[in-house]
C-alpha positions as CSV (number, residue, x, y, z in Angstrom):
1,X,39.9,39.4,-37.2
2,X,38.5,36.0,-38.3
3,X,39.6,32.5,-37.3
4,X,42.0,30.9,-39.9
5,X,42.5,27.4,-41.0
6,X,46.1,27.6,-39.6
7,X,44.8,28.4,-36.1
8,X,42.5,25.4,-36.2
9,X,45.4,23.1,-37.3
10,X,47.4,24.4,-34.3
11,X,44.9,22.8,-32.0
12,X,45.4,19.0,-31.4
13,X,41.7,18.3,-31.8
14,X,42.1,18.9,-35.5
15,X,45.3,17.0,-36.2
16,X,44.9,15.0,-39.4
17,X,41.4,16.5,-40.1
18,X,40.9,17.0,-43.9
19,X,40.8,20.6,-45.1
20,X,37.2,20.4,-46.4
21,X,36.0,19.3,-42.9
22,X,38.0,22.1,-41.3
23,X,36.2,24.6,-43.6
24,X,32.8,23.5,-42.2
25,X,34.1,24.2,-38.7
26,X,35.4,27.7,-39.8
27,X,32.0,28.6,-41.1
28,X,30.3,27.7,-37.8
29,X,32.7,29.5,-35.5
30,X,32.0,32.8,-33.8
31,X,35.0,34.7,-32.5
32,X,34.9,36.3,-29.0
33,X,37.5,38.4,-27.1
34,X,37.7,38.1,-23.3
35,X,39.1,40.2,-20.5
36,X,40.2,38.9,-17.1
37,X,37.1,37.8,-15.2
38,X,34.9,37.0,-18.2
39,X,33.2,33.6,-17.8
40,X,32.5,31.2,-20.6
41,X,31.2,28.3,-18.5
42,X,29.4,28.6,-15.2
43,X,29.0,26.0,-12.5
44,X,25.4,24.7,-12.5
45,X,24.5,26.1,-15.9
46,X,24.1,24.3,-19.2
47,X,27.0,24.7,-21.6
48,X,25.6,26.3,-24.7
49,X,28.7,26.3,-26.9
50,X,31.9,24.3,-27.5
51,X,35.0,26.5,-27.1
52,X,38.3,26.8,-28.9
53,X,40.9,28.8,-27.0
54,X,43.0,30.6,-29.7
55,X,45.0,33.0,-27.5
56,X,45.5,33.5,-23.7
57,X,44.6,31.4,-20.7
58,X,41.4,30.2,-19.0
59,X,41.2,28.9,-15.4
60,X,38.8,26.3,-14.1
61,X,37.2,26.3,-10.6
62,X,35.3,23.7,-8.7
63,X,32.8,24.3,-5.9
64,X,33.5,22.4,-2.7
65,X,31.2,22.8,0.3
66,X,30.0,26.1,-0.9
67,X,33.5,27.4,-1.7
68,X,35.1,27.9,-5.1
69,X,38.6,26.4,-5.5
70,X,41.0,26.6,-8.4
71,X,41.3,23.2,-10.1
72,X,43.0,23.5,-13.5
73,X,43.8,25.8,-16.4
74,X,43.7,25.9,-20.2
75,X,46.5,27.5,-22.2
76,X,46.1,28.4,-25.9
77,X,45.9,26.7,-28.3
78,X,43.4,24.1,-27.0
79,X,39.7,23.2,-26.7
80,X,37.3,22.8,-23.9
81,X,33.7,22.2,-22.9
82,X,33.1,19.2,-25.2
83,X,31.8,16.9,-22.4
84,X,29.1,19.2,-21.1
85,X,28.2,20.5,-24.6
86,X,27.6,16.9,-25.8
87,X,25.6,15.7,-22.8
88,X,23.6,18.8,-22.2
89,X,24.1,18.4,-18.5
90,X,24.8,21.2,-16.1
91,X,28.5,22.1,-15.8
92,X,30.4,21.0,-12.7
93,X,33.0,23.7,-13.2
94,X,33.3,27.4,-13.7
95,X,35.8,28.6,-16.4
96,X,36.9,32.2,-16.7
97,X,39.6,34.2,-18.3
98,X,42.6,35.2,-16.2
99,X,44.3,37.3,-18.9
100,X,43.2,38.9,-22.2
101,X,42.1,35.9,-24.3
102,X,40.5,35.1,-27.6
103,X,38.1,32.2,-28.2
104,X,36.0,30.8,-31.0
105,X,32.7,29.1,-30.2
106,X,30.3,26.7,-31.9
107,X,26.6,26.5,-30.7
108,X,25.9,23.1,-29.0
109,X,23.6,21.7,-31.7
110,X,26.0,22.6,-34.6
111,X,28.9,21.3,-32.6
112,X,27.3,17.8,-32.3
113,X,26.6,17.8,-36.1
114,X,30.2,18.8,-36.9
115,X,31.8,16.4,-34.4
116,X,29.8,13.4,-35.8
117,X,30.8,14.5,-39.3
118,X,34.5,14.6,-38.4
119,X,35.5,11.1,-37.3
120,X,39.1,12.0,-36.4
121,X,38.0,14.8,-34.0
122,X,35.2,12.6,-32.6
123,X,37.6,9.8,-31.7
124,X,40.0,12.3,-30.0
125,X,37.1,13.7,-27.9
126,X,36.0,10.2,-26.8
127,X,39.6,9.3,-25.8
128,X,39.9,12.5,-23.8
129,X,36.6,11.9,-22.0
130,X,37.8,8.8,-20.1
131,X,40.6,10.2,-18.0
132,X,38.8,13.5,-17.4
133,X,35.7,11.7,-16.2
134,X,37.7,9.3,-14.1
135,X,39.5,12.2,-12.4
136,X,36.3,14.1,-11.5
137,X,34.7,10.8,-10.4
138,X,37.7,10.1,-8.1
139,X,37.5,13.6,-6.7
140,X,33.8,13.4,-6.1
141,X,34.2,9.9,-4.5
142,X,36.9,11.3,-2.2
143,X,34.7,14.2,-1.2
144,X,31.9,11.8,-0.4
145,X,34.2,9.6,1.7
146,X,35.5,12.6,3.6
147,X,32.0,13.9,4.2
148,X,30.9,10.4,5.4
149,X,34.0,10.2,7.6
150,X,33.3,13.5,9.2
151,X,29.7,12.6,10.0
152,X,30.8,9.2,11.3
153,X,33.6,10.6,13.4
154,X,31.2,13.1,15.0
155,X,28.7,10.4,15.7
156,X,31.3,8.1,17.2
157,X,32.8,10.9,19.3
158,X,29.3,11.5,20.7
159,X,28.7,7.8,21.3
160,X,32.1,7.4,23.1
161,X,31.7,10.6,25.1
162,X,28.6,9.4,26.9
163,X,30.1,6.2,28.4
164,X,33.4,7.9,29.0
165,X,31.7,10.7,31.0
166,X,29.7,8.0,32.9
167,X,32.8,6.1,33.7
168,X,34.5,9.2,34.9
169,X,31.6,10.1,37.2
170,X,31.3,6.5,38.5
171,X,35.1,6.3,39.2
172,X,35.0,9.5,41.2
173,X,32.0,8.5,43.2
174,X,33.5,5.1,43.8
175,X,36.6,6.7,45.3
176,X,34.4,8.8,47.6
177,X,32.5,5.6,48.6
178,X,35.7,3.7,49.4
179,X,36.9,6.7,51.6
180,X,33.6,6.6,53.4
181,X,33.9,2.8,54.1
182,X,37.4,3.3,55.5
183,X,36.0,6.0,57.9
184,X,33.2,3.7,59.0
185,X,35.6,0.9,59.7
186,X,37.5,3.2,62.0
187,X,34.2,4.0,63.8
188,X,33.6,0.3,64.3
189,X,37.0,-0.1,66.0
190,X,36.4,2.9,68.2
191,X,33.0,1.7,69.3
192,X,34.3,-1.6,70.6
193,X,32.3,-4.0,68.4
194,X,33.4,-7.5,69.3
195,X,34.7,-10.1,66.9
196,X,31.6,-12.3,66.9
197,X,29.3,-9.4,66.3
198,X,31.6,-8.0,63.6
199,X,31.4,-11.4,61.8
200,X,27.6,-11.4,62.0
201,X,27.5,-7.8,60.6
202,X,29.7,-8.9,57.7
203,X,27.2,-11.7,57.0
204,X,24.3,-9.2,57.0
205,X,26.3,-7.0,54.7
206,X,26.9,-9.9,52.3
207,X,23.2,-10.7,52.5
208,X,22.3,-7.1,51.5
209,X,24.7,-7.3,48.6
210,X,23.2,-10.6,47.4
211,X,19.7,-9.3,47.7
212,X,20.7,-6.2,45.7
213,X,22.1,-8.3,43.0
214,X,19.0,-10.5,42.8
215,X,16.5,-7.6,43.1
216,X,14.1,-7.0,40.3
217,X,14.2,-3.4,39.1
218,X,11.2,-1.3,40.1
219,X,9.5,1.4,38.0
220,X,10.1,5.0,39.0
221,X,7.0,5.3,41.2
222,X,7.7,2.0,43.0
223,X,11.3,2.9,43.6
224,X,10.3,6.3,45.1
225,X,7.7,4.7,47.4
226,X,10.3,2.2,48.6
227,X,12.8,4.9,49.3
228,X,10.3,7.0,51.3
229,X,9.4,3.9,53.4
230,X,13.0,3.1,54.1
231,X,13.8,6.8,54.9
232,X,10.9,6.8,57.5
233,X,12.2,3.5,58.9
234,X,15.7,4.8,59.3
235,X,14.4,8.0,61.0
236,X,12.4,6.0,63.5
237,X,15.6,4.2,64.4
238,X,17.4,7.4,65.0
239,X,19.6,7.4,61.8
240,X,20.7,10.8,60.6
241,X,21.0,11.6,56.9
242,X,18.3,9.0,56.3
243,X,17.5,10.5,52.9
244,X,21.1,9.8,51.7
245,X,21.1,6.2,52.9
246,X,17.6,5.2,51.9
247,X,18.1,4.8,48.2
248,X,20.7,1.9,48.2
249,X,19.0,0.1,51.1
250,X,15.6,0.3,49.5
251,X,16.9,-0.9,46.1
252,X,18.3,-4.0,47.9
253,X,14.9,-4.7,49.3
254,X,16.0,-4.6,53.0
255,X,13.3,-4.6,55.6
256,X,12.6,-3.9,59.3
257,X,13.8,-7.3,60.5
258,X,17.2,-6.9,58.7
259,X,17.6,-3.4,60.2
260,X,16.8,-4.4,63.7
261,X,19.3,-7.3,63.5
262,X,22.0,-4.8,62.5
263,X,21.0,-2.6,65.4
264,X,21.1,-5.5,67.9
265,X,24.6,-6.6,66.7
266,X,26.2,-3.1,66.4
267,X,24.9,-1.4,69.5
268,X,26.4,2.1,69.7
269,X,27.9,1.7,66.3
270,X,24.4,1.2,64.7
271,X,24.5,4.5,62.6
272,X,28.1,3.6,61.4
273,X,27.0,0.0,60.5
274,X,24.0,1.2,58.5
275,X,26.2,3.7,56.6
276,X,28.8,1.0,56.0
277,X,26.2,-1.3,54.4
278,X,24.6,1.5,52.4
279,X,28.0,2.7,51.1
280,X,29.0,-0.9,50.2
281,X,25.8,-1.2,48.2
282,X,26.5,2.1,46.5
283,X,30.1,1.0,45.7
284,X,28.8,-2.2,44.2
285,X,26.3,-0.3,42.0
286,X,29.0,2.2,40.9
287,X,31.3,-0.7,40.0
288,X,28.5,-2.2,37.9
289,X,28.0,1.2,36.2
290,X,31.7,1.5,35.6
291,X,31.8,-2.0,34.1
292,X,28.9,-1.2,31.8
293,X,30.3,2.2,30.7
294,X,33.8,0.8,29.9
295,X,32.1,-2.3,28.3
296,X,30.2,0.0,26.0
297,X,33.4,1.9,25.1
298,X,35.1,-1.4,24.4
299,X,32.3,-2.6,22.2
300,X,32.4,0.6,20.2
301,X,36.2,0.4,19.7
302,X,35.8,-3.3,18.8
303,X,33.1,-2.3,16.2
304,X,35.4,0.4,14.8
305,X,38.2,-2.1,14.4
306,X,35.9,-4.7,12.8
307,X,34.5,-2.0,10.5
308,X,37.9,-0.8,9.3
309,X,39.6,-4.2,9.5
310,X,42.3,-2.6,11.4
311,X,45.6,-4.6,11.6
312,X,44.2,-7.1,9.1
313,X,44.8,-7.8,5.4
314,X,42.8,-5.7,3.0
315,X,41.6,-8.7,1.0
316,X,40.5,-11.6,3.1
317,X,37.7,-14.1,3.7
318,X,35.0,-12.6,5.9
319,X,31.6,-13.2,7.3
320,X,29.3,-10.7,5.7
321,X,27.1,-10.6,8.8
322,X,30.0,-9.3,10.9
323,X,30.5,-6.3,8.6
324,X,26.8,-5.5,8.6
325,X,26.6,-5.6,12.4
326,X,29.7,-3.5,12.8
327,X,28.2,-0.9,10.4
328,X,24.9,-0.9,12.4
329,X,26.9,-0.2,15.5
330,X,28.8,2.6,13.8
331,X,25.5,4.2,12.7
332,X,23.7,3.6,16.0
333,X,24.0,7.4,16.8
334,X,21.7,8.2,13.9
335,X,19.1,5.6,14.9
336,X,19.0,6.1,18.7
337,X,16.8,9.2,18.6
338,X,14.4,7.9,16.0
339,X,11.6,5.2,15.9
340,X,13.3,3.4,13.1
341,X,13.3,-0.3,13.5
342,X,16.0,-2.5,11.9
343,X,14.9,-6.0,11.0
344,X,17.6,-8.6,10.3
345,X,16.7,-11.5,8.0
346,X,20.0,-13.3,7.8
347,X,20.3,-16.6,6.0
348,X,21.6,-19.6,7.9
349,X,23.7,-21.0,5.0
350,X,25.5,-17.8,3.9
351,X,29.1,-18.7,3.1
352,X,32.2,-16.6,3.9
353,X,33.5,-14.7,0.9
354,X,36.8,-13.2,-0.1
355,X,36.4,-9.4,-0.3
356,X,38.0,-6.1,0.6
357,X,36.1,-5.9,3.9
358,X,36.7,-2.3,4.7
359,X,35.6,-1.1,1.3
360,X,32.5,-3.3,1.4
361,X,31.6,-1.9,4.8
362,X,31.6,1.6,3.1
363,X,28.9,0.2,0.8
364,X,26.8,-0.9,3.7
365,X,27.3,2.5,5.3
366,X,26.1,4.4,2.3
367,X,23.0,2.2,1.8
368,X,22.0,2.3,5.4
369,X,22.7,6.0,5.9
370,X,20.6,6.8,2.8
371,X,17.8,4.6,4.1
372,X,17.9,6.3,7.5
373,X,17.8,9.7,5.8
374,X,14.9,8.6,3.6
375,X,12.8,7.4,6.6
376,X,13.4,10.4,8.8
377,X,11.9,9.7,12.2
378,X,10.0,6.5,11.7
379,X,10.0,3.4,9.6
380,X,11.6,0.0,9.1
381,X,14.9,-1.0,7.5
382,X,15.2,-4.6,6.5
383,X,18.7,-6.2,6.1
384,X,18.5,-9.6,4.4
385,X,21.2,-12.0,3.3
386,X,21.1,-15.3,1.4
387,X,23.4,-17.7,-0.3
388,X,23.8,-16.9,-4.0
389,X,24.7,-19.7,-6.5
390,X,26.3,-21.8,-3.9
391,X,29.4,-19.8,-3.2
392,X,28.3,-16.2,-3.3
393,X,26.2,-13.9,-1.0
394,X,23.2,-11.8,-1.8
395,X,22.6,-8.8,0.4
396,X,19.4,-6.8,0.2
397,X,18.9,-3.5,2.2
398,X,15.4,-2.0,1.9
399,X,13.3,0.5,3.7
400,X,9.6,1.4,3.7
401,X,10.2,5.1,3.0
402,X,8.9,7.2,0.1
403,X,11.4,5.8,-2.4
404,X,13.1,7.5,-5.3
405,X,10.9,9.9,-7.2
406,X,10.1,8.5,-10.6
407,X,11.4,11.5,-12.5
408,X,14.9,11.0,-11.2
409,X,15.1,7.2,-11.1
410,X,16.8,7.1,-14.5
411,X,19.6,9.4,-13.3
412,X,20.6,7.9,-10.0
413,X,23.7,6.2,-11.5
414,X,24.8,9.3,-13.5
415,X,28.2,10.7,-12.4
416,X,27.9,13.5,-9.8
417,X,24.0,13.3,-9.7
418,X,22.4,13.8,-6.3
419,X,19.1,15.0,-4.9
420,X,20.7,16.4,-1.8
421,X,22.2,19.7,-1.0
422,X,25.9,20.6,-0.8
423,X,27.6,18.6,2.0
424,X,24.6,16.4,2.7
425,X,24.5,12.7,2.3
426,X,27.2,10.2,1.5
427,X,26.3,9.4,-2.2
428,X,26.3,6.0,-3.6
429,X,29.9,5.4,-2.7
């Protein structure tokens, strides 16, 4: 059986095409019969022919994260494959028969000749391109956003987990320290420490806390030596568990004179007095750790709110630097285990601009994330801003990595083009 002029006229591509032009198409067509499972277009392969579906049904499938998912179908009479046949690009879909079908195909080179020689069909193909390309672009953009969101969520969860775990440990240890202080206070009462001596001991405790707050942090070796010296001093004064009390007392820079004054004032309660001061120092240190951990969590949450413009209007006047800084905080988990340096060259006269802040932050995310990926373990990312024509802002994000290979530079803005594997990267956004 051969393809007839009536079959071509039943396909909307050929509406109003003159008969003499239809005859040229008929001469170029090669008929083919398909059984369920036969492929006419394969994902990742170049489309060698334009296809007319005369009878039956064909289904289209997209690959997402290594899986094939049903996306659309073609029911006869119709046409397909024009986009990839014209461009010569690799197909982004696989199309196969799901029931016995009959198609007619035109080789790619001959299809281009015929299409340009048939103005009515050419205009119809061009009009069809726009919504199809927009749909696939939107789908790819959504995939990129979801991939970026997944990576970002994992990173933020890791960043939040560290201070949250530290806060939990500090809170538990702080509770134990407070219980110990209460026990020591009971020992004071039982030992008969007088009011005057108790007041002097409180003064010594406050001195120890002040010295701890003002102490300059030592390096690891210096801290270990100081703890050993304090431990020996405590043992000479008959203090049990010297190893446990030595660290906070040594960190505060306390000495023999301070310790002997405590012994003179406390008498029989000397061990309890030393433990009381050591535990007070530990409690203060734990409170500082707790404050730092919760502060870190608060700053992360604040950065997330600033990044997403939570509870704010989508379109508003913003400081570009705020968005850049929030984005750098969000991406900190990718930088912390590298030797990548971020250099900020912010202009002083940069005006506020009216933008969709959350969407603009996605642009910064994609550019910075790509720069980090390009650098790997070491390099420099430079973020520069400047006033542009009085009321605008110019933002430049650069890195000293290998750059884009010359052979792919011309394609970086092509729809769906990427040099990365499936599921990797965030695209151009």
